[in-house]
C-alpha positions in Angstrom: -22.8 148.2 -60.9 -23.1 150.2 -58.1 -24.0 149.2 -54.6 -25.4 150.7 -52.0 -23.8 151.9 -48.9 -24.8 148.9 -46.6 -23.6 146.4 -48.8 -20.2 148.1 -48.9 -20.0 148.6 -45.5 -20.7 144.8 -45.0 -18.7 143.8 -47.3 -15.6 145.7 -45.6 -16.9 144.2 -42.4 -16.1 140.9 -43.5 -12.9 141.8 -44.7 -11.8 143.4 -41.5 -13.0 140.2 -40.0 -11.2 138.1 -42.2 -8.1 140.1 -41.4 -8.7 140.3 -37.6 -8.8 136.0 -37.6 -5.8 135.9 -39.9 -4.1 138.2 -37.0 -5.4 136.1 -34.6 -3.9 133.1 -36.3 -0.5 134.4 -37.0 -0.6 135.4 -33.3 -0.7 131.8 -32.5 1.8 130.8 -34.8 3.9 133.7 -33.3 3.1 132.5 -29.7 4.0 128.9 -31.0 7.0 129.5 -32.7 8.3 132.0 -29.1 8.0 128.6 -27.4 9.8 126.5 -30.0 12.1 128.9 -30.1 12.4 129.2 -26.1 13.1 125.4 -26.4 15.7 125.2 -28.7 17.5 128.0 -26.7 17.3 125.8 -23.6 18.8 122.8 -25.4 21.7 124.9 -26.5 22.3 125.8 -22.9 22.1 122.2 -21.7 24.0 121.4 -24.5 26.7 124.1 -23.9 26.8 123.1 -20.1 27.7 119.2 -21.1 29.7 120.2 -23.7 32.1 122.5 -21.4 31.9 119.9 -18.4 33.3 117.4 -20.8 35.9 119.8 -21.6 36.6 120.8 -18.6 37.2 116.7 -17.4 39.4 116.4 -20.5 41.5 119.4 -19.4 41.7 117.8 -16.0 42.7 114.6 -17.5 45.1 116.5 -19.8 46.7 118.1 -16.7 46.9 114.9 -14.8 48.7 113.0 -17.5 50.8 116.1 -18.2 51.7 116.0 -14.6 52.8 111.9 -14.7 54.7 112.8 -17.7 56.4 115.5 -15.9 57.4 113.2 -13.2 58.6 110.6 -15.4 60.5 112.7 -17.2 62.3 113.7 -14.4 63.0 110.5 -13.0 64.7 109.4 -16.2 66.7 112.5 -15.9 67.7 111.8 -12.6 68.8 108.4 -13.8 70.7 109.6 -16.9 72.8 111.6 -14.7 73.4 109.1 -12.1 74.8 106.6 -15.1 76.7 109.7 -17.0 78.3 110.1 -13.3 79.4 106.6 -13.2 80.3 106.6 -16.8 82.8 109.9 -16.2 84.2 107.8 -12.8 84.6 104.8 -14.9 86.6 106.5 -17.5 88.6 108.6 -15.1 89.7 105.2 -13.4 90.4 103.5 -16.3 92.3 107.1 -17.5 94.5 106.8 -14.2 95.3 103.1 -14.3 96.5 103.5 -18.2 98.4 106.4 -17.1 99.9 104.6 -14.0 100.6 101.4 -16.4 102.4 103.6 -18.7 104.6 105.2 -16.1 106.0 102.2 -14.6 
């Protein structure tokens, strides 16, 4: 049952070498994983840049649309003011005509 010292040392050296190879493989896999994480990080950065550019373009379009709508509302407001002035003027003229007709 008892093994010789040389056999035990050879067995342990074999185990250590096996673990060393395993760590080498693990290191290779971790390096591969690290490079994949870096590639994913670059993709995320590109996506973030593209998304930011699209959001900026959309924001510019919304700002332009808002400015156009403001101008159109201003035009409609001016038009309504002119029409209101005409309406009040016509009503005053009709009122004066009615008062003039009633006084005769």
